[in-house]
Backbone as CSV, one residue per row, in Angstrom:
resi,resn,N_x,N_y,N_z,CA_x,CA_y,CA_z,C_x,C_y,C_z
1,MET,83.332,32.362,19.236,82.199,31.500,19.018,82.936,30.442,18.240
2,ASN,83.051,28.999,18.769,83.626,28.063,17.955,82.719,27.131,17.053
3,VAL,83.631,27.857,15.996,83.111,26.615,14.487,83.959,25.943,14.049
4,PRO,83.518,24.604,13.667,84.609,23.436,13.494,85.230,24.120,12.327
5,LEU,86.704,23.468,11.797,86.938,23.626,10.520,86.200,23.145,9.548
6,SER,85.466,22.144,9.627,84.640,21.553,8.445,83.695,22.783,8.059
7,HIS,83.394,23.601,9.000,82.242,24.654,8.408,82.980,25.599,7.892
8,ARG,83.627,25.992,7.373,84.587,27.393,7.477,85.004,27.083,5.915
9,CYS,84.736,28.238,5.296,85.483,28.016,3.822,85.435,29.774,2.775
10,PHE,86.769,29.802,2.518,86.707,30.752,2.092,86.831,32.033,2.996
11,GLY,87.214,31.779,3.953,87.587,33.146,4.966,86.483,33.056,5.846
12,LEU,84.826,32.848,5.331,84.022,32.843,6.130,83.426,32.158,7.140
13,ARG,83.480,31.951,8.034,82.953,31.292,9.177,81.048,30.939,9.051
14,ARG,80.671,29.807,8.855,79.306,29.233,8.799,78.827,28.610,9.815
15,HIS,77.668,28.951,10.334,77.488,28.189,11.592,76.081,28.037,11.677
16,ALA,75.341,27.000,11.687,73.997,26.801,11.422,72.859,27.584,10.401
17,GLY,73.350,27.403,9.136,72.938,28.001,7.902,73.007,29.478,7.968
18,ALA,74.114,29.793,8.353,74.262,31.679,8.825,75.818,31.918,8.406
19,LEU,75.895,33.041,7.903,77.301,33.601,7.973,77.670,34.577,8.600
20,LEU,78.541,34.320,9.273,79.446,35.534,10.311,80.536,35.804,9.425
21,ARG,80.384,37.208,9.360,81.258,37.813,8.858,82.214,38.873,10.013
22,PRO,83.461,39.242,9.638,83.837,40.162,10.222,83.528,41.302,9.918
23,ASP,82.742,42.267,10.041,82.533,43.596,10.230,82.810,44.789,10.913
24,GLY,84.352,45.293,10.736,84.727,45.950,11.664,84.824,45.845,12.686
25,PRO,84.418,46.316,13.913,85.140,46.145,15.194,83.489,45.077,16.045
26,SER,82.708,44.397,15.598,81.735,43.874,15.732,81.011,42.947,14.796
27,LEU,80.622,41.366,15.343,80.195,40.681,13.992,78.968,41.009,13.399
28,ARG,78.589,40.837,12.373,77.040,40.816,11.903,76.849,39.528,11.204
29,LEU,75.690,38.814,11.743,75.139,37.717,11.466,74.031,38.113,9.724
30,GLN,74.509,37.598,9.170,73.511,37.658,7.709,73.056,36.151,8.146
31,LEU,71.952,35.981,7.516,70.913,35.022,7.842,70.663,34.674,6.097
32,ARG,70.022,33.216,5.497,70.082,33.363,4.096,68.463,32.439,4.215
33,ARG,67.476,33.245,3.219,66.674,32.661,2.749,66.399,32.068,1.984
34,SER,65.676,30.550,1.877,65.584,30.077,0.685,64.612,30.706,-0.440
35,VAL,63.847,31.050,0.177,63.086,31.500,-0.650,63.346,32.710,-1.822
36,THR,63.709,33.439,-1.581,63.753,34.917,-1.856,65.529,34.860,-2.564
37,GLY,66.149,34.309,-1.600,67.731,34.275,-1.806,68.349,35.461,-1.153
38,ARG,67.153,36.243,-0.782,68.233,37.455,0.341,68.664,37.158,1.397
39,THR,69.597,38.201,1.708,70.223,37.637,3.112,69.892,39.328,3.838
40,HIS,69.504,39.137,5.497,69.368,39.919,6.242,70.388,39.933,6.895
41,SER,70.672,41.040,7.655,71.663,41.201,8.982,70.878,41.820,10.047
42,LEU,71.556,40.587,11.070,71.089,41.018,12.176,72.546,41.428,13.323
43,GLU,71.706,42.064,14.279,73.156,42.735,14.573,73.810,41.725,15.584
44,GLY,75.304,41.050,15.740,75.628,40.247,16.544,75.579,40.304,18.119
45,ARG,75.980,39.783,18.459,75.953,39.892,20.059,76.233,40.466,20.692
46,ARG,77.221,41.304,20.371,77.579,42.401,20.920,77.662,43.748,20.665
47,GLU,77.052,43.651,19.239,75.915,45.266,19.195,74.247,45.339,19.987
48,ASN,73.984,43.500,19.990,72.868,43.770,21.428,72.840,44.561,22.767
49,ARG,73.945,44.433,22.792,74.388,44.881,24.063,74.184,45.959,24.283
50,ARG,74.365,47.313,23.192,74.070,48.239,22.987,73.251,49.194,22.963
51,ILE,72.472,50.606,23.168,71.375,50.748,23.188,71.484,51.450,22.179
52,SER,70.477,51.603,21.329,70.158,52.286,19.944,69.908,53.771,20.367
53,GLY,70.539,54.679,19.405,70.311,55.981,19.553,68.847,56.377,19.635
54,SER,68.207,55.832,19.133,66.514,56.345,19.541,66.248,56.266,21.064
55,ALA,66.253,54.667,21.311,66.015,54.014,22.705,66.952,55.447,23.597
56,VAL,67.994,55.988,23.418,68.526,57.244,24.630,68.213,58.158,24.365
57,GLN,67.557,58.807,23.367,66.732,60.049,23.088,65.044,59.794,24.002
58,ARG,64.908,58.845,23.331,63.808,58.313,24.045,63.788,58.550,25.781
59,ALA,64.542,57.858,26.392,64.775,58.324,27.677,65.453,59.525,27.960
60,PHE,66.276,60.028,26.926,66.429,61.204,27.317,65.268,62.399,27.449
61,VAL,63.912,61.937,26.379,62.595,62.747,26.468,62.073,62.619,27.878
62,LEU,62.335,61.340,28.281,61.616,60.666,29.457,61.971,61.736,30.656
63,TRP,63.676,61.457,30.628,64.053,62.550,32.200,63.874,63.728,31.597
64,GLU,63.665,64.394,30.717,63.199,65.841,30.845,62.048,66.023,30.960
65,MET,60.912,65.475,30.532,59.575,65.426,31.004,59.311,65.631,32.537
66,MET,60.297,64.257,33.438,60.267,64.224,34.391,60.418,65.292,35.343
67,LEU,62.006,65.881,35.230,62.074,67.021,35.028,61.564,68.472,35.302
68,ALA,60.839,68.532,34.258,59.635,69.276,33.429,58.825,69.798,34.975
69,LEU,58.020,68.127,34.517,56.917,67.822,35.743,57.271,68.485,37.328
70,MET,58.733,67.782,37.592,59.048,68.193,39.237,59.310,69.593,39.431
71,ILE,59.426,70.639,38.258,59.848,72.039,38.508,58.363,72.633,38.439
72,PHE,57.614,72.102,37.640,55.924,72.581,37.956,55.503,72.335,38.894
73,SER,55.562,70.930,39.413,54.967,70.875,40.988,55.680,71.650,41.726
74,VAL,57.037,72.078,42.246,57.373,72.803,42.935,56.616,74.559,43.002
75,VAL,56.890,74.791,41.720,56.618,76.196,41.139,54.674,76.058,41.768
76,ALA,54.172,75.000,41.462,52.989,75.089,41.712,52.442,75.269,43.261
77,VAL,52.997,74.389,43.708,53.294,74.341,45.488,53.442,76.073,45.657
78,SER,54.580,76.207,45.584,54.946,77.537,46.068,54.152,78.665,45.904
79,LEU,53.343,79.100,44.261,51.979,80.038,44.126,51.486,79.532,45.054
80,THR,50.694,78.426,44.820,49.336,78.233,45.893,49.984,78.637,47.268
81,THR,50.802,78.483,47.851,51.024,78.751,49.177,51.932,80.434,48.996
82,ALA,52.063,81.232,48.205,52.157,82.029,48.435,50.743,82.770,48.349
83,LEU,49.890,82.479,47.106,48.510,82.525,47.353,47.616,82.806,48.582
84,HIS,47.963,81.605,49.079,47.175,81.336,50.242,48.103,82.822,51.875
85,GLN,49.259,82.888,51.518,49.406,84.233,52.961,49.386,85.304,51.885
86,THR,48.745,85.404,50.676,48.534,86.658,50.192,47.061,87.114,50.742
87,ILE,46.268,86.358,50.675,44.884,86.133,51.043,44.811,86.358,52.769
88,ASP,45.309,86.018,53.053,45.203,85.995,54.717,45.879,87.146,55.301
89,SER,47.191,87.565,54.360,47.504,89.026,54.516,45.978,90.155,54.079
90,ALA,45.643,90.008,53.128,44.427,91.160,52.106,43.473,90.678,53.419
91,THR,43.184,89.693,54.497,41.804,89.484,55.387,42.593,90.440,56.635
92,PHE,43.409,90.245,57.111,44.054,90.799,58.001,44.283,92.191,57.908
93,LEU,44.767,92.597,56.672,44.954,94.348,56.474,43.065,94.673,56.635
94,ARG,41.984,94.359,55.553,40.805,94.551,55.691,40.425,94.859,57.166
95,ASP,40.461,93.542,57.485,39.750,93.609,59.577,40.555,94.903,60.121
96,GLU,42.063,94.960,59.930,42.136,96.601,61.270,41.932,97.057,60.460
97,SER,42.138,97.306,59.200,41.621,98.717,58.722,40.016,99.014,59.280
98,GLN,39.056,97.954,59.105,37.786,97.900,59.282,37.537,98.188,60.900
99,VAL,38.464,97.859,61.792,38.110,98.013,63.221,39.012,99.631,63.414
100,ARG,40.165,100.150,62.720,40.549,101.149,63.515,39.178,102.373,62.978
101,HIS,38.748,102.014,61.837,37.985,102.964,61.289,36.551,103.440,62.046
102,ASP,36.208,102.034,62.536,34.561,101.818,63.482,35.182,102.428,64.907
103,LEU,36.655,102.475,65.321,37.082,102.709,66.606,36.755,104.410,66.784
104,GLU,36.982,104.987,65.467,37.592,105.877,65.321,35.771,106.824,65.081
105,ASN,34.751,106.441,64.723,33.624,106.616,64.669,32.918,106.740,65.916
106,ILE,33.158,105.100,66.467,32.682,105.119,67.885,33.176,106.572,69.047
107,LEU,34.589,106.182,68.584,35.058,107.451,69.315,34.627,108.889,69.332
108,ALA,34.249,109.074,68.004,33.709,110.763,67.520,32.238,110.812,67.960
109,GLU,31.687,109.550,68.022,30.174,109.556,68.428,29.627,109.806,69.997
110,SER,30.753,109.446,70.666,30.573,109.131,72.271,31.235,110.919,72.575
111,ALA,32.193,111.181,71.855,32.269,112.466,72.020,31.353,113.663,71.972
112,VAL,30.583,113.460,71.182,29.242,114.071,70.788,27.787,113.799,71.635
113,SER,27.779,112.652,72.053,26.788,112.388,73.068,27.027,112.576,74.614
114,LYS,25.168,112.408,74.856,25.462,112.423,76.434,25.973,111.055,76.992
115,LEU,27.044,110.484,77.980,27.551,109.639,78.193,27.074,109.289,79.842
116,LYS,27.125,107.955,80.280,27.140,107.647,81.635,27.802,106.699,81.976
117,PRO,28.370,106.573,83.084,29.410,105.879,83.230,29.336,104.282,83.203
118,GLY,29.906,103.864,82.890,29.605,102.191,82.794,30.128,101.535,81.398
119,LYS,29.640,100.160,81.395,29.915,99.590,80.376,28.701,99.110,79.527
120,ASP,28.911,98.892,78.223,27.764,98.661,77.037,28.708,98.073,75.992
121,ASP,27.856,97.022,75.445,28.307,96.501,74.023,27.777,97.368,72.828
122,LEU,28.191,97.517,72.090,27.957,98.261,70.307,27.895,97.198,69.047
123,HIS,27.034,97.680,68.816,26.369,96.458,67.421,27.004,97.199,66.158
124,VAL,27.967,97.420,65.917,28.802,97.640,64.113,28.631,97.190,63.539
125,GLY,28.199,97.414,61.862,28.889,96.331,61.521,27.708,95.099,60.633
126,ASP,28.883,94.174,60.148,28.306,93.086,60.780,28.088,91.848,61.098
127,GLY,28.948,92.297,62.174,28.775,91.624,63.503,29.757,90.187,63.753
128,ARG,31.030,90.806,62.842,32.363,89.887,62.959,33.029,90.177,63.727
129,ILE,32.963,91.503,64.269,33.793,92.536,65.455,32.916,92.679,66.259
130,GLN,32.939,91.964,67.829,32.518,92.974,68.777,33.022,93.680,69.520
131,TYR,32.480,94.875,69.691,32.914,96.144,69.966,32.104,95.915,71.736
132,GLU,32.913,96.687,72.341,32.614,97.100,73.642,33.079,98.566,74.153
133,ARG,31.995,99.860,74.574,32.920,101.016,75.256,32.478,100.734,76.630
134,GLU,33.333,101.518,77.632,33.672,101.010,78.642,33.918,103.201,79.218
135,VAL,32.749,103.277,79.903,32.864,104.817,80.366,33.283,105.102,81.817
136,THR,34.023,105.731,82.088,34.704,106.154,83.783,34.524,107.373,83.663
137,ARG,34.369,107.811,85.214,34.864,109.323,85.239,35.984,109.913,85.943
138,LEU,36.542,110.592,86.125,37.785,110.824,86.073,37.725,111.993,86.755
139,GLN,38.610,111.914,87.859,38.812,112.894,88.858,40.141,113.466,89.184
140,PRO,40.879,114.367,88.412,41.287,114.607,88.221,42.221,116.365,89.175
141,ARG,43.105,116.523,89.469,43.180,117.702,90.146,44.387,118.725,89.412
142,THR,44.016,119.898,89.757,44.882,121.076,89.011,46.214,120.873,89.723
143,GLU,47.423,121.882,89.714,48.476,121.871,90.016,48.091,122.387,91.920
144,ARG,47.089,123.403,92.413,46.843,124.017,93.046,45.961,122.906,94.032
145,GLY,45.422,121.765,93.322,44.878,121.354,94.201,43.270,121.138,94.116
146,GLU,42.753,121.676,93.018,41.265,121.899,92.855,40.660,120.844,91.829
147,LEU,39.694,120.707,92.145,39.185,119.480,91.317,38.648,119.569,89.920
148,LEU,38.845,119.014,88.729,38.254,119.137,87.536,36.721,117.699,87.406
149,SER,35.998,118.433,87.716,34.676,117.966,87.175,34.352,118.233,85.855
150,ASN,33.703,116.802,85.291,32.603,116.522,84.309,34.016,116.137,83.037
151,LEU,34.769,114.798,83.344,35.916,114.429,82.860,35.604,112.893,82.434
152,LEU,35.447,112.552,81.422,35.010,111.078,81.157,36.238,110.535,80.097
153,GLN,36.643,109.214,80.756,37.538,108.299,79.984,36.453,107.501,78.827
154,VAL,37.060,107.322,77.603,35.866,106.436,77.473,37.369,105.725,76.449
155,THR,36.569,104.218,76.676,37.782,103.586,76.012,36.804,102.516,75.074
156,VAL,37.617,102.115,73.813,36.600,100.976,73.156,36.898,100.190,72.758
157,ARG,37.124,98.518,72.980,37.634,97.381,72.882,36.484,96.518,71.452
158,ALA,37.699,96.304,70.585,37.132,95.342,69.915,37.744,94.075,69.740
159,ALA,36.964,93.138,69.923,37.453,91.527,69.474,36.978,91.055,68.569
160,TRP,37.589,90.044,67.397,36.972,89.063,66.524,38.344,88.306,66.041
161,GLN,37.842,87.319,65.430,38.606,85.863,65.272,38.874,86.147,63.699
162,SER,40.256,85.623,63.374,41.383,85.740,62.396,42.258,84.448,62.141
163,GLN,41.857,84.192,61.252,43.103,83.162,60.895,43.607,81.729,62.127
164,GLY,42.089,81.476,62.793,42.071,80.353,63.466,42.593,81.266,65.306
165,LYS,43.047,83.026,64.681,43.750,83.408,66.397,42.237,84.115,66.381
166,SER,42.578,84.823,68.165,41.897,85.933,68.273,42.490,87.093,68.455
167,ARG,42.041,87.927,68.329,42.206,88.950,67.893,41.812,90.680,68.579
168,SER,42.473,91.603,68.866,42.118,92.478,69.973,42.269,94.233,69.793
169,SER,41.847,94.772,69.964,42.406,96.297,69.530,41.265,97.310,70.655
170,GLN,41.917,98.413,71.050,41.519,99.180,71.530,41.793,100.926,71.298
171,ALA,40.775,101.904,71.615,41.541,103.318,71.645,40.724,103.701,72.859
172,GLN,41.417,104.922,73.285,40.850,105.795,74.322,40.900,107.103,73.987
173,VAL,39.387,107.956,74.641,39.831,109.508,74.712,39.386,110.135,76.129
174,VAL,39.806,110.756,76.031,38.930,111.810,77.032,38.277,112.900,76.682
175,VAL,36.797,113.141,76.966,35.918,113.830,76.984,35.437,114.950,77.790
176,TYR,35.414,116.044,77.992,34.389,117.166,78.281,33.213,116.926,78.406
177,GLN,32.668,116.808,79.477,31.025,117.058,79.190,30.303,117.645,80.060
178,PRO,30.063,118.652,79.659,29.582,119.838,80.715,27.647,119.362,81.103
């Protein structure tokens, strides 16, 4: 700062009613108040450019909060995705188990009831899964060429919608009916 020689006195520089004193590596500006006679120090130009410790701490806390929020968001999205996949898997397993159980029941009923060849629709459960039973007459022959009669092949098919996809399963059994 350029201060005329006339304003300097006793090693202190005067500038517009203020005294500039060398105070370590930076200059401190002291303003005089005429009413109280006290002086108030303000940071010099070089010190105003530095960020105070509390501002750095606040910025670091903000950075920590943003990082924590990002980690929380990633974990929340991951958990939501995992939960959705778990629900889809549970639904798929429930449907598969119900279909397997119903197919076994329908085949067991077919083995003891009087059957006629042909197709018919079966209504089982809540109607989400459609069942179809197809009965065909078999005409197998023995090693000697004799015809085996009264053998029926029972095929039960199940069809349903799960997770937006069409699913199906089937089971079959050969039944002898005298």
